[in-house]
N, C-alpha and C positions, 0 to 999 in steps of 0.2 A: 504492499499497499506506502503509494505517494502521502509526502506531507502533510500537502494539502487537500488529500481527500482524507486522511487522517483527523485535521486541523475544521476541516468543513463539516467531518460526522461530531467529534467533542460540540463544535459551534453549534448543530441541529438538537444532540441531545441537551445541550444547557438550555435550549431552547432563546437562545442568542439569533438575533437577526443581524446583518453584515454591516449598516449600517450600528449595530451601537458596538459591535467591532470593533470597526474603523474609531468612532465613537473617542473606545477607552483606548485607542493606538495612537492617535491625534494625526489621524491621515481620512481622504477622503476615502468614501464609500466605492468612490470609480477604484478607486486604486486599491484597496482591499480587495477587491472584487475581481481584478486583475491578477495579481495575489492568488485566492482561492480556486479559480479557474486554472491557474498552469499558465498562463498567458505571457506573467512575469516571475520567473523562477529563481534569480536572487532579490534576495530584500535585505534592508540594513539592518545595522540588531537593535538598535531601539524600537523599531518594528518586529523583531522578534519578540523580544522580551516582549514588549506590548503583548502581545497574542498572548502571549503565556501568561500575563496578567489578566488578561482578561478571560480566559479561560478556567483559570484559578488552578492555575495545572504549574509541578516542576518548572521549568525551564530545558534542563538537561533528562527529561525523560520523553517528554513532549517533540524537542527534539533529536532524539537518539543520539545524543552526545555519553561518550567515554567518559567518566573524567575522573580521578581524584578526590576530588569536593568533599571532606566533611565535615561533618554536622559540629557545631558549636557543644556539644555532650560527648561527641566524639575526640574533639579538639583540647580539650577540658579532660577528660578523661588521661590522656595522651601525656598533656603538661603536671598532673599530677604524678606520672609514671614517672617521667623523665626527674621532676623533685622529687621524688621520690629514692631516683637512682643516686641523681647529683651528693643527697644528704648522706645516702649510703658510702658514697664515695672520698665525703669532705672527712665521717668518720675513722674511715680507714684511713686517711694521711693523717688524721691527727694521731690515729695510734700509732703509723708505723713510727710519726715523727716523736711524741711521745717514748715509744723503743729506741727510736736513734738515738734522741739524747738521752737515756737511762745507761747504754751500752758506752755513750762520747766519758761518761759522768764515771762507771766502772771502769774501765780506764786509768780515766788518768787520776783514779781510786789505787789501783791498783801498782800503779809505779812509783805511787807518791810511798805509799804505802813499805813497797821492798825496800825502797832507799830507807824510807824513816828507820824501819828497824837495824835497816844495818847502820847508821848513823848514829840510833840511841845504843848500841852494843860497843860502838869507840867510843860515845862517850862517857860511857860505864868505865870503857879501858882509862880513859883518859885520869880521870876521879881519880883512880887507883893506881896509878904509875906515877911516880916522882922519880925517875928515871928520862932528865931533860932529852936525851937524844930519843928515847922511843915517845916522846910526847910530840918530838916534832914531827917525828913518821906518821904519828896519829895522827896527829892536824891535818898530816900529806894528804891521805888515806881521804880523812873526814870532805877533803876539799875535792879530791878527785869524786867521790860523791855525787855527792853536789853536783860538777859540772856533766860527770854522767846522767843524775836526770835531766839538766838543761835540754843536754846533748837526745837523751831517749826521746821526749814532747819536742823538739827540733825537729825529730826525724817522722814524728805522726804529724805536724804540721805541714812536712814537705813532701809525704808521701800521702796527703789529701785526706788519711784519716780523721784531722782531728784538723778544726780550725783552734788557731790563737783562743778568737772571742774566747772558744769553751774551756780551753784554762784557764783565761782570767777567769769566767765568771764560776769556772768549779773553784781552783785552784783553793782562794782563801776558805772557801766552807767546809770543803775536804779535810787544810788542815786544823782548822778551828776545831771541827768537832772530833776529828782525830788525838788530838792531843787533849781534847777536854774528855774521851772517854779514856784514856791513856792515863789520866793522870786521879778519875774516879777509881779505876784501878789503882791506883798506887793507894790511895785512900783507905782505901779496902782492904788491903794487904798489911796496910802498917794498922787496923783496926783488931 
């Protein structure tokens, strides 16, 4: 069935005259009659949309246009789905970021504790030693351990494992916490 025949049939089913159709569309009755009779094959878009409006039909269905056109409800559903996915991904990113920050903190802590323990042992030896030569040797070892710790952090920064800002932020907190814990242990041992 030609589109003109389909439109004529729908017009008659809805008890509309050609003059009524033309008035809704905004064209003359003669121009409308030419389209419906097949004399005019191609029509302007405004006429086609006017015909769909006059017949109270969906434009795409009336003119059999295949479309990816989605309803507002479908678009709202898809938008909600996308927002949900974005929220899930944001949560995952936040979780990974927190884990990454935690791993960096642990790495800095391990380096600090390793060197701190070595220094504490040397400090204990230094306080017990009365030999001047041995004391200089211990102080040199302590200086070497402090340099090793700094080099270790520099290696991590240069390799991209850590950023200097990670160390600058975490190190003072780690040092303060660990020294506080050690002091608490010493006090407990004394009591």
